[in-house]
C-alpha positions as CSV (number, residue, x, y, z in Angstrom):
1,M,-0.1,0.0,0.0
2,E,1.4,3.6,-0.7
3,N,0.1,7.0,-0.1
4,A,1.7,10.4,-0.4
5,S,3.3,10.1,3.2
6,A,4.7,6.7,2.8
7,K,4.8,3.0,1.5
8,Y,3.7,0.4,3.4
9,E,4.3,-3.5,3.1
10,V,3.8,-6.4,5.3
11,K,5.8,-9.7,4.9
12,R,5.6,-12.4,7.6
13,G,4.0,-10.4,10.5
14,V,6.8,-7.7,9.7
15,L,5.4,-4.1,8.9
16,Y,7.9,-2.2,6.6
17,I,7.1,1.4,6.7
18,C,9.1,3.8,4.2
19,P,8.2,7.4,5.0
20,K,8.6,10.1,2.3
21,G,9.9,13.5,3.2
22,D,9.9,15.3,6.8
23,I,8.1,13.5,9.4
24,D,6.2,16.4,11.0
25,H,3.0,16.7,13.0
26,E,0.9,16.8,9.7
27,K,2.5,13.7,8.3
28,T,2.3,11.9,11.3
29,V,-1.5,11.7,11.4
30,K,-1.5,9.9,8.3
31,L,1.4,7.6,9.2
32,R,-0.1,6.5,12.3
33,E,-3.6,6.0,10.9
34,C,-2.2,3.6,8.2
35,A,0.2,1.9,10.4
36,D,-2.2,1.0,12.9
37,R,-4.8,-0.1,10.6
38,M,-2.3,-2.4,9.1
39,I,-1.0,-3.5,12.7
40,D,-4.6,-4.6,13.6
41,E,-5.6,-6.2,10.3
42,W,-2.4,-8.1,9.4
43,K,-1.5,-9.1,12.9
44,V,1.8,-7.3,12.7
45,N,4.5,-8.4,15.4
46,S,7.4,-6.0,14.3
47,I,7.8,-2.8,12.5
48,V,10.9,-1.9,10.4
49,L,11.0,1.9,9.8
50,D,12.9,2.7,6.4
51,F,14.3,6.4,6.8
52,R,16.0,6.4,3.4
53,E,13.7,9.4,2.2
54,V,13.6,11.1,5.5
55,D,16.0,14.3,6.4
56,F,13.8,15.6,9.3
57,I,12.0,14.4,12.1
58,D,10.3,16.6,14.8
59,S,8.9,15.7,18.1
60,A,5.5,14.5,16.6
61,G,7.5,11.9,14.6
62,I,9.1,10.6,17.9
63,G,5.7,10.1,19.4
64,F,4.7,8.3,16.3
65,V,7.6,5.9,16.6
66,M,6.9,5.5,20.5
67,G,3.3,4.9,19.7
68,R,3.9,2.3,17.4
69,Y,6.2,0.7,19.8
70,R,3.9,0.7,22.5
71,K,1.4,-0.9,20.3
72,I,3.5,-3.8,19.3
73,C,5.6,-4.2,22.5
74,H,2.8,-6.1,24.6
75,S,2.9,-9.0,22.3
76,G,6.7,-9.3,22.3
77,G,7.1,-7.5,19.2
78,R,10.0,-5.3,18.0
79,I,10.6,-2.1,16.0
80,K,13.7,-1.5,14.0
81,A,15.0,1.9,11.8
82,V,17.1,1.2,8.9
83,N,18.8,3.6,6.4
84,V,19.0,6.3,9.1
85,G,21.0,9.4,7.9
86,P,23.1,11.6,10.3
87,Y,20.5,14.0,11.5
88,V,17.7,11.7,12.1
89,G,20.0,9.4,13.9
90,R,21.2,12.0,16.2
91,I,17.3,12.8,16.9
92,L,16.5,9.1,17.5
93,K,19.4,8.9,20.0
94,Y,18.8,12.2,21.7
95,S,15.1,11.3,22.1
96,G,16.1,7.8,23.9
97,L,14.6,5.7,21.0
98,H,18.1,3.9,20.6
99,Q,17.3,2.2,23.9
100,I,13.8,0.5,22.6
101,M,14.9,0.1,19.0
102,E,17.9,-1.1,16.9
103,I,19.1,1.7,14.4
104,E,21.1,0.8,11.3
105,D,22.7,3.8,9.7
106,K,22.7,4.4,5.9
107,E,26.4,2.8,5.6
108,G,25.2,-0.3,7.1
């Protein structure tokens, strides 16, 4: 599934989300609605956030990640960030998200 804010795909219980552009308050509303619907409908147990097309994330974006983590952690699910650039990586680290999720930078 794809919309203006992200591409979504479920494989073997893992929801892959590839947001497009900045993750700010306006975009997180759409991201949250689609992600939550797919988590519930497809019985998702893990989430992979692919940040290859993201250069900016604000506090609403941090809230989006935390909310999806809370939604799946009760069932033993995990959340992971991949293709994280330097700026987004710093935000994820300074916000403490690196403590609840694995983070892979763009180089590997």
